[in-house]
GUPAMAR-23113 format. One line per 3 residues: number of its first residue (from 1); their letters; for each residue x, y, z of N, C-alpha, C, O. Coordinates in steps of 0.1 Angstrom, whole numbers. Example, Ala and Ser with C-alpha at 12.3 -4.5 7.8 and 13.67 -1.06 7.14 Angstrom:
GUPAMAR-23113
1> AS> 132/-57/78/123/-45/78/132/-33/78/142/-33/85 | 128/-22/71/137/-11/71/129/0/79/134/11/80 $
//
This chain:
GUPAMAR-23113
1> MYT> 813/-360/503/799/-355/501/799/-340/506/791/-332/500 | 807/-336/516/806/-323/521/820/-316/518/826/-311/527 | 823/-315/505/837/-311/501/839/-296/504/850/-292/506 $
4> NLA> 828/-288/505/831/-273/507/828/-270/522/828/-258/525 | 826/-279/531/823/-276/544/835/-280/553/841/-291/551 | 838/-271/562/851/-273/569/852/-282/580/862/-285/586 $
7> SAH> 840/-287/585/840/-295/597/828/-304/597/818/-302/590 | 828/-314/607/816/-322/609/805/-314/613/793/-317/611 | 807/-303/620/797/-294/625/789/-289/613/777/-288/613 $
10> HAK> 797/-285/602/790/-280/590/782/-291/584/771/-288/579 | 787/-303/583/780/-314/577/767/-316/585/757/-319/578 | 767/-314/598/755/-316/605/745/-305/601/733/-308/600 $
13> IWR> 749/-293/599/741/-282/595/735/-285/581/723/-283/579 | 743/-291/572/739/-293/559/727/-303/558/719/-302/548 | 725/-311/568/714/-321/567/701/-314/569/690/-320/567 $
16> FFP> 701/-301/572/688/-293/572/683/-290/558/672/-284/557 | 690/-294/548/687/-289/534/684/-301/525/691/-303/515 | 673/-309/527/670/-320/518/663/-315/505/653/-307/506 $
19> VSS> 668/-319/493/661/-314/481/647/-320/480/639/-313/474 | 645/-332/484/632/-338/482/622/-337/494/613/-344/495 | 625/-327/502/617/-325/514/602/-323/511/599/-314/502 $
22> KKK> 594/-331/517/579/-329/515/573/-323/528/560/-323/529 | 581/-319/537/576/-315/550/566/-303/548/569/-294/541 | 554/-304/555/545/-294/554/550/-281/562/556/-283/572 $
25> TSR> 546/-270/556/551/-257/562/542/-254/574/530/-257/574 | 547/-247/583/540/-241/594/543/-227/596/555/-223/593 | 535/-219/602/537/-205/603/547/-202/614/546/-207/625 $
28> ITC> 557/-194/611/566/-189/621/561/-176/626/558/-167/619 | 560/-175/639/556/-162/645/568/-155/650/576/-160/658 | 570/-143/646/582/-135/650/579/-121/648/570/-117/640 $
31> PIQ> 586/-112/656/584/-98/656/590/-90/644/598/-82/647 | 585/-93/632/589/-85/621/578/-77/616/567/-78/621 | 580/-70/605/570/-60/600/556/-65/598/554/-77/595 $
34> CAI> 546/-57/599/532/-60/596/527/-50/586/515/-46/587 | 535/-46/577/531/-37/567/539/-40/554/551/-44/555 | 532/-40/543/538/-43/530/544/-30/524/538/-20/524 $
37> HFR> 556/-31/518/563/-20/513/567/-22/498/570/-34/494 | 567/-12/490/572/-12/477/587/-9/477/591/1/482 | 595/-19/472/609/-17/471/613/-15/456/611/-24/448 $
40> PCI> 617/-3/453/620/0/439/633/-7/434/641/-11/442 | 635/-7/421/647/-14/415/653/-6/404/646/2/397 | 666/-9/402/673/-4/391/682/-15/386/691/-20/393 $
43> DIH> 679/-21/374/687/-31/368/696/-25/358/691/-18/349 | 709/-28/358/719/-22/350/726/-33/341/731/-43/347 | 726/-31/328/732/-40/319/740/-32/309/735/-24/302 $
46> KGK> 753/-35/309/763/-27/301/761/-12/303/762/-4/293 | 759/-8/315/759/6/319/745/13/317/743/24/321 | 736/6/311/723/11/308/712/5/318/713/-6/322 $
49> VKQ> 702/13/321/691/8/329/682/0/320/676/6/310 | 680/-12/323/672/-21/314/663/-30/323/665/-31/335 | 653/-35/316/644/-46/322/645/-57/312/641/-56/301 $
52> IVG> 651/-68/317/652/-80/309/645/-92/315/642/-92/327 | 643/-102/308/639/-115/313/651/-122/319/659/-127/311 | 652/-122/332/665/-126/339/669/-140/335/681/-143/334 $
55> STL> 660/-149/333/663/-163/330/669/-164/316/674/-175/313 | 670/-154/308/676/-154/295/690/-149/294/696/-149/284 | 695/-144/306/708/-138/307/718/-149/308/718/-157/317 $
58> EDS> 728/-149/298/738/-159/298/752/-153/299/754/-141/294 | 761/-160/305/775/-155/305/781/-155/291/789/-146/288 | 778/-165/284/784/-167/270/778/-157/260/766/-155/260 $
61> TEK> 787/-151/252/782/-142/242/779/-150/229/774/-144/219 | 782/-163/229/779/-171/217/764/-173/215/759/-176/204 | 756/-173/226/742/-175/226/735/-161/226/736/-154/236 $
64> NTL> 727/-159/216/719/-146/215/705/-149/221/696/-148/214 | 705/-151/234/692/-155/240/686/-144/248/675/-145/253 | 693/-133/250/688/-122/259/675/-116/254/675/-112/242 $
67> ITN> 665/-115/263/653/-109/259/652/-96/268/651/-96/280 | 652/-85/261/651/-71/268/637/-66/266/633/-64/255 | 631/-63/278/618/-57/277/618/-42/276/609/-36/270 $
70> FES> 629/-36/281/629/-21/280/644/-17/283/651/-22/291 | 647/-6/276/660/1/279/657/16/280/651/22/271 | 661/22/291/658/36/294/669/45/289/681/42/288 $
73> GKS> 664/57/286/674/68/282/679/75/294/688/83/293 | 673/72/306/677/79/318/688/71/325/689/59/323 | 696/78/333/707/71/340/702/64/353/691/67/357 $
76> AAE> 710/56/358/707/49/371/706/60/382/698/59/391 | 714/70/381/714/81/391/701/88/391/696/92/401 | 695/90/379/682/97/378/671/89/385/662/94/391 $
79> FAH> 671/76/383/661/67/389/663/67/404/654/68/412 | 676/67/409/679/67/423/674/80/429/668/80/440 | 676/91/422/671/104/427/655/104/428/650/110/438 $
82> LYK> 649/98/418/634/97/419/630/90/431/620/94/438 | 636/78/434/632/70/446/635/78/459/627/77/468 | 646/85/459/649/94/471/638/104/473/634/107/484 $
85> QDG> 634/110/462/624/121/462/611/116/467/604/123/474 | 608/103/464/595/97/468/596/90/482/586/84/486 | 607/91/488/609/85/501/609/70/502/605/64/512 $
88> LTG> 613/63/491/613/49/490/626/43/494/637/47/489 | 626/35/504/639/29/509/639/14/507/629/8/504 | 651/9/508/653/-6/507/652/-11/493/650/-23/491 $
91> GHV> 653/-3/483/653/-8/469/666/-14/466/676/-13/474 | 667/-19/454/680/-26/450/684/-22/436/676/-20/427 | 697/-20/434/703/-17/422/712/-30/418/721/-33/426 $
94> IML> 709/-36/407/716/-48/404/724/-47/391/719/-42/381 | 736/-52/392/745/-52/380/743/-65/373/745/-76/379 | 739/-65/361/737/-77/353/749/-80/344/748/-85/333 $
97> GAD> 760/-77/349/773/-79/342/784/-72/350/781/-62/358 | 796/-76/348/807/-71/356/815/-60/348/827/-58/352 | 810/-55/338/817/-45/330/819/-32/337/811/-29/346 $
100> DAS> 829/-24/333/832/-11/340/820/-1/339/818/6/348 | 813/-1/327/802/8/326/791/6/336/785/15/341 | 788/-7/339/778/-10/349/782/-7/363/775/-1/371 $
103> KSA> 795/-9/366/800/-6/379/800/9/381/797/14/392 | 803/17/371/803/32/372/788/37/374/786/46/382 | 779/31/367/765/34/368/760/32/382/752/39/388 $
106> VME> 764/20/388/760/17/402/765/28/411/758/32/420 | 778/31/410/784/41/419/776/55/418/774/61/428 | 772/58/406/765/71/404/751/70/411/747/80/417 $
109> ALH> 745/59/411/732/57/417/734/58/432/726/64/439 | 744/51/438/747/52/452/750/66/457/745/70/468 | 757/73/449/760/87/453/748/96/452/747/106/459 $
112> AYP> 738/93/443/726/100/442/717/98/454/708/106/457 | 717/86/460/708/82/471/716/74/481/714/62/483 | 725/81/488/733/74/498/725/68/509/716/75/515 $
115> GGM> 727/55/512/720/49/523/706/44/519/699/38/527 | 702/46/506/688/43/502/687/31/494/676/26/491 | 698/25/489/697/14/479/706/3/483/717/5/489 $
118> QVG> 702/-9/480/710/-21/482/717/-24/468/711/-21/458 | 728/-31/469/736/-34/456/738/-49/455/742/-56/464 | 735/-54/443/738/-68/440/744/-70/427/743/-61/418 $
121> GGI> 750/-82/425/756/-85/412/771/-86/413/778/-76/413 | 776/-98/414/791/-100/415/797/-96/429/809/-93/429 | 788/-96/439/794/-92/452/801/-104/458/797/-115/457 $
124> NSE> 813/-100/464/821/-111/470/829/-104/482/827/-93/485 | 837/-112/488/844/-107/500/854/-96/497/858/-88/506 | 859/-95/485/869/-85/481/863/-72/478/869/-62/480 $
127> NAS> 850/-71/473/844/-58/469/833/-54/478/828/-43/476 | 828/-63/486/815/-59/494/817/-47/502/808/-38/501 | 828/-45/509/829/-33/518/830/-20/510/826/-10/514 $
130> SYI> 835/-21/497/837/-9/489/823/-3/485/822/9/485 | 813/-12/483/800/-7/480/793/-1/492/786/9/491 | 796/-6/504/790/0/516/797/13/518/790/23/522 $
133> EQG> 810/14/516/817/27/517/812/38/507/812/50/510 | 807/33/496/802/42/485/787/46/487/782/54/480 | 781/40/498/767/45/501/756/34/500/745/37/503 $
136> ASH> 760/22/497/750/11/497/745/8/511/753/8/521 | 732/6/513/727/3/527/730/-12/530/733/-15/541 | 730/-20/519/733/-35/520/740/-39/508/739/-33/497 $
139> VIV> 746/-51/509/750/-58/497/742/-71/495/739/-77/505 | 739/-74/483/731/-86/480/739/-97/474/747/-94/464 | 738/-109/480/748/-120/476/740/-132/472/730/-136/479 $
142> TSY> 744/-139/462/738/-152/459/749/-162/454/754/-170/462 | 754/-161/442/762/-171/437/775/-173/444/781/-184/445 | 780/-162/450/793/-163/458/792/-172/470/802/-179/473 $
145> VFR> 780/-173/476/779/-182/487/772/-196/484/772/-205/492 | 767/-197/472/761/-209/467/770/-215/456/767/-215/444 | 782/-220/461/792/-224/452/791/-239/448/789/-247/457 $
148> DGI> 791/-241/435/789/-255/430/776/-262/435/776/-274/437 | 766/-253/437/753/-258/440/750/-261/455/739/-265/458 | 760/-258/463/758/-260/478/762/-247/485/770/-239/480 $
151> VDL> 757/-246/497/761/-234/506/775/-235/511/779/-245/517 | 783/-225/508/796/-224/514/795/-215/526/796/-203/525 | 794/-222/538/792/-214/550/804/-206/554/803/-196/561 $
154> ERL> 816/-211/550/828/-203/553/828/-190/546/831/-179/552 | 824/-190/533/823/-177/526/812/-168/532/814/-156/533 | 801/-174/536/790/-167/541/794/-160/555/791/-148/557 $
157> KNL> 800/-168/563/805/-162/576/816/-151/574/816/-142/581 | 824/-153/564/834/-143/561/828/-130/556/832/-119/560 | 817/-131/548/810/-118/545/804/-112/557/804/-99/558 $
160> VDI> 798/-119/566/793/-114/578/804/-107/586/802/-96/591 | 815/-113/587/827/-106/594/831/-93/587/835/-84/594 | 830/-93/574/834/-81/567/824/-69/567/828/-58/571 $
163> VGK> 811/-72/564/802/-61/563/791/-61/575/785/-51/577 | 791/-72/582/781/-74/593/768/-79/588/763/-76/577 | 761/-87/596/748/-93/593/738/-82/589/730/-84/580 $
166> RML> 739/-70/596/729/-59/594/729/-54/580/720/-47/575 | 740/-56/572/742/-50/559/742/-61/548/747/-58/537 | 738/-73/551/738/-84/542/724/-89/538/716/-92/547 $
169> VLD> 722/-90/525/709/-95/520/713/-108/512/722/-107/503 | 706/-119/514/708/-131/507/697/-132/496/685/-131/499 | 702/-133/483/693/-135/472/690/-150/471/698/-158/468 $
172> LSC> 677/-154/474/673/-168/474/663/-170/462/654/-178/464 | 666/-164/451/657/-166/439/656/-181/436/666/-188/437 | 644/-185/432/642/-199/430/633/-202/419/626/-194/413 $
175> RKK> 633/-215/415/624/-221/405/618/-234/411/623/-240/420 | 606/-237/405/599/-249/409/606/-261/403/608/-262/391 | 608/-271/412/614/-284/407/609/-295/417/611/-295/429 $
178> DHN> 602/-305/411/597/-316/418/589/-312/430/590/-317/441 | 580/-302/428/570/-297/438/577/-289/449/570/-285/458 | 590/-286/447/597/-277/457/602/-265/450/604/-265/438 $
181> YVI> 604/-254/458/611/-243/453/626/-244/456/630/-245/468 | 634/-245/446/648/-247/447/656/-235/443/653/-229/432 | 665/-231/451/673/-219/448/682/-221/436/688/-231/434 $
184> VTD> 682/-211/427/690/-211/415/701/-201/416/699/-190/422 | 712/-204/410/724/-195/410/730/-193/396/724/-198/386 | 741/-185/395/748/-183/383/738/-178/372/735/-184/362 $
187> RWQ> 733/-166/375/723/-159/366/711/-167/364/704/-168/353 | 707/-175/375/695/-183/375/695/-194/365/685/-200/362 | 707/-198/361/708/-209/351/710/-223/358/708/-233/352 $
190> KFS> 715/-223/371/718/-236/377/710/-238/390/709/-229/398 | 705/-250/391/698/-253/403/708/-257/414/718/-264/411 | 706/-251/426/714/-256/437/707/-268/443/697/-273/437 $
193> NLV> 712/-274/454/705/-285/460/699/-280/473/699/-287/483 | 695/-267/473/689/-261/485/674/-258/483/671/-250/474 | 666/-264/490/651/-262/489/648/-250/498/653/-249/509 $
196> LDE> 639/-241/493/634/-230/501/623/-235/510/612/-237/506 | 626/-238/523/617/-243/532/619/-237/546/628/-228/548 | 612/-241/556/613/-236/569/627/-237/575/632/-228/581 $
199> QSL> 633/-249/574/646/-251/580/657/-243/573/665/-237/580 | 657/-242/560/667/-235/553/666/-220/555/676/-213/557 | 654/-214/555/652/-200/558/656/-197/573/662/-186/575 $
202> ALL> 653/-206/582/657/-203/596/672/-203/598/677/-194/605 | 679/-212/591/693/-212/592/700/-200/585/709/-194/591 | 696/-197/573/702/-186/566/699/-173/572/707/-163/571 $
205> AIY> 688/-172/579/684/-159/586/694/-156/597/695/-144/601 | 702/-165/601/712/-163/612/723/-153/606/729/-145/614 | 725/-154/593/736/-146/587/731/-134/579/740/-126/574 $
208> ADE> 718/-131/578/714/-120/569/704/-111/576/697/-115/585 | 703/-99/571/693/-89/576/680/-91/568/670/-88/574 | 681/-95/555/669/-96/547/672/-107/537/683/-111/534 $
211> FLV> 660/-112/531/661/-120/519/655/-113/507/646/-105/509 | 660/-115/495/654/-111/483/651/-124/474/660/-132/472 | 639/-125/470/635/-138/463/627/-134/450/616/-129/451 $
214> HGV> 634/-137/439/627/-136/426/620/-150/423/626/-160/424 | 608/-149/419/601/-160/414/605/-162/399/599/-156/390 | 616/-169/397/622/-169/384/613/-174/372/614/-169/361 $
217> DVE> 604/-183/375/595/-188/365/586/-178/359/581/-179/348 | 583/-167/367/574/-156/362/581/-143/360/575/-134/355 | 594/-142/365/601/-129/365/602/-123/351/606/-130/341 $
220> GKR> 599/-111/349/600/-104/336/590/-107/326/591/-102/314 | 581/-116/329/572/-121/318/557/-115/319/549/-118/311 | 555/-107/330/542/-101/332/531/-111/332/520/-109/325 $
223> LGI> 533/-122/338/523/-133/339/515/-134/351/507/-143/353 | 517/-124/360/511/-124/373/520/-130/383/530/-137/379 | 518/-129/396/527/-133/406/526/-148/409/517/-155/405 $
226> DEE> 537/-153/415/537/-167/420/531/-167/434/539/-165/444 | 518/-168/435/511/-167/447/515/-177/458/516/-175/470 | 518/-189/453/522/-200/462/536/-196/468/537/-199/480 $
229> LVT> 545/-191/461/558/-187/466/556/-175/476/562/-176/487 | 548/-166/473/545/-155/482/540/-160/496/543/-155/506 | 530/-169/495/524/-175/507/535/-182/515/535/-181/527 $
232> LLG> 544/-190/509/555/-196/516/563/-186/523/567/-188/535 | 567/-175/517/576/-165/523/569/-158/534/575/-156/545 | 556/-155/533/548/-149/543/547/-157/556/547/-152/567 $
235> RLS> 546/-170/554/544/-180/565/558/-183/572/558/-185/584 | 568/-184/564/580/-190/569/593/-181/571/601/-184/579 | 593/-169/565/606/-162/566/606/-155/580/597/-147/583 $
238> PIP> 617/-157/587/618/-151/600/624/-137/600/626/-131/611 | 628/-132/588/634/-119/587/627/-112/575/620/-119/567 | 628/-99/574/622/-92/562/625/-98/549/637/-102/547 $
241> VTY> 616/-99/540/618/-105/527/611/-97/516/600/-93/518 | 617/-96/505/612/-89/493/610/-99/482/619/-107/478 | 598/-99/476/594/-108/465/595/-100/452/591/-88/452 $
244> AGG> 600/-106/442/600/-100/428/595/-111/418/599/-122/419 | 587/-106/408/584/-115/398/569/-115/394/561/-119/402 | 566/-110/381/553/-112/376/543/-102/379/532/-103/374 $
247> VTN> 546/-92/387/536/-82/390/532/-74/377/540/-69/370 | 519/-74/375/513/-68/363/504/-57/365/504/-47/357 | 496/-57/376/486/-47/378/484/-45/393/490/-52/401 $
250> MDD> 475/-35/397/473/-32/411/467/-44/419/469/-46/431 | 459/-52/412/454/-64/418/465/-73/423/463/-80/434 | 476/-74/416/487/-82/421/493/-78/434/497/-86/442 $
253> LER> 492/-65/436/497/-59/449/488/-64/461/493/-67/471 | 475/-64/458/466/-69/468/468/-84/471/466/-88/482 | 471/-91/460/473/-106/462/486/-108/470/486/-117/479 $
256> IKF> 496/-100/468/508/-101/476/505/-98/491/510/-105/500 | 498/-87/493/494/-83/506/487/-94/513/490/-97/525 | 477/-101/507/469/-111/513/477/-124/515/477/-130/526 $
259> AGV> 483/-129/504/491/-141/505/503/-140/514/506/-150/521 | 509/-129/515/521/-127/523/517/-122/537/526/-119/545 | 505/-121/540/499/-117/553/507/-104/558/511/-104/570 $
262> DRV> 508/-94/549/515/-81/552/529/-83/557/534/-74/563 | 536/-94/554/549/-96/558/559/-97/547/571/-100/549 | 555/-96/534/563/-97/523/563/-84/515/552/-80/509 $
265> DFT> 574/-78/513/576/-66/505/576/-70/490/578/-82/488 | 576/-61/481/576/-64/467/583/-54/459/585/-43/463 | 588/-58/447/594/-49/438/587/-51/424/581/-62/422 $
268> VGS> 587/-41/416/580/-42/403/590/-37/393/597/-27/395 | 592/-44/381/601/-40/371/594/-36/358/589/-25/357 | 593/-46/349/589/-43/335/574/-38/334/571/-31/325 $
271> ALD> 566/-41/344/552/-36/343/551/-21/346/541/-15/341 | 560/-15/352/559/0/356/560/8/343/568/5/334 | 553/19/343/553/28/332/567/35/330/571/39/319 $
274> IFG> 574/36/341/588/42/340/598/33/334/609/36/330 | 593/20/332/601/10/325/594/5/313/597/-7/309 | 585/13/307/579/9/295/566/1/296/560/-2/286 $
277> GSL> 561/-1/308/549/-9/310/537/0/312/538/12/309 | 526/-6/316/513/2/317/509/5/332/500/12/334 | 516/-1/341/513/1/355/519/14/360/531/16/359 $
280> SYK> 511/23/366/515/36/370/524/36/382/520/31/392 | 536/41/380/546/42/391/540/50/402/541/46/414 | 534/61/399/528/70/409/517/63/417/516/66/429 $
283> EVV> 509/55/410/498/48/417/504/37/426/499/36/437 | 515/31/422/521/21/431/527/28/444/525/23/455 | 533/39/442/539/47/453/528/51/462/529/50/475 $
286> AWH> 517/56/457/505/60/465/500/49/473/496/50/485 | 499/37/467/494/25/474/503/21/485/499/18/496 | 516/22/482/526/19/493/525/29/504/525/24/516 $
289> QEQ> 523/41/502/522/51/512/509/49/521/509/51/533 | 499/44/514/486/41/521/488/29/531/483/29/542 | 496/19/526/498/7/535/506/11/547/504/6/558 $
292> VRL> 516/20/545/524/25/556/515/33/566/517/31/578 | 506/41/561/497/49/569/488/39/577/487/41/589 | 483/29/571/474/20/578/481/12/589/475/10/599 $
295> SRL> 493/9/586/501/1/596/503/9/609/506/4/620 | 502/22/608/505/31/620/493/34/628/494/41/638 | 481/30/623/469/33/630/467/25/643/457/26/650 $
//
């Protein structure tokens, strides 16, 4: 039953992760941020900056299911420079493929904004430190530590040994299943057997500096945010967490602020005018700056 866990101690830990848990959530009180921040993003596919519907991305080239919302003529480095110019930190650059063009584009972005961006997509124990050396503030990991649908704690601990907890972000992107939010892996195509709840968040926070959580059911579709998920994250995450998915207009930012009780950061993709949408990037940055100002009063 616990084939990827190295000891009975690990098996004991695993019992904290019931798929069918109906336990009611309770608020965790902890000394983390009380201000909401805009975390910018750069998604790279085949070397180009794109906005796609993530749930349509397949490893197989036999299926032509990819839905692309936008492809930019600007490079990843140009977007990184823009974020640096506007003083936005903690954003993420994601490789949506392991091709050389995408890896090169990521490196250019890191060099344009050293220390200002997190990197995700194909991160493992062999390459994690190289991205830190090239200027990433953090590496973002998901499928590498959620192997065969369960948490591989040995891999997770190994990554902490290599880059340190302070530079590790766990991607806990999830979908709704049987009234629970269940973490999905492998380009969001496979359900793990890990429910996003108070116990799983508390345990995984031992190993990570932050969480990144895409609401996969609404991501890239401009359907509005998953307010229930934001509420869960605001109540239960014991470390900084960034929500992504469905942001369409400025009202959605206020909803995240309220539902996440000022403890959930956010990112915006397809809706932004810099990515072909109608939501003003400059207006979002101004809103972010106002939230930071208010938090200092």
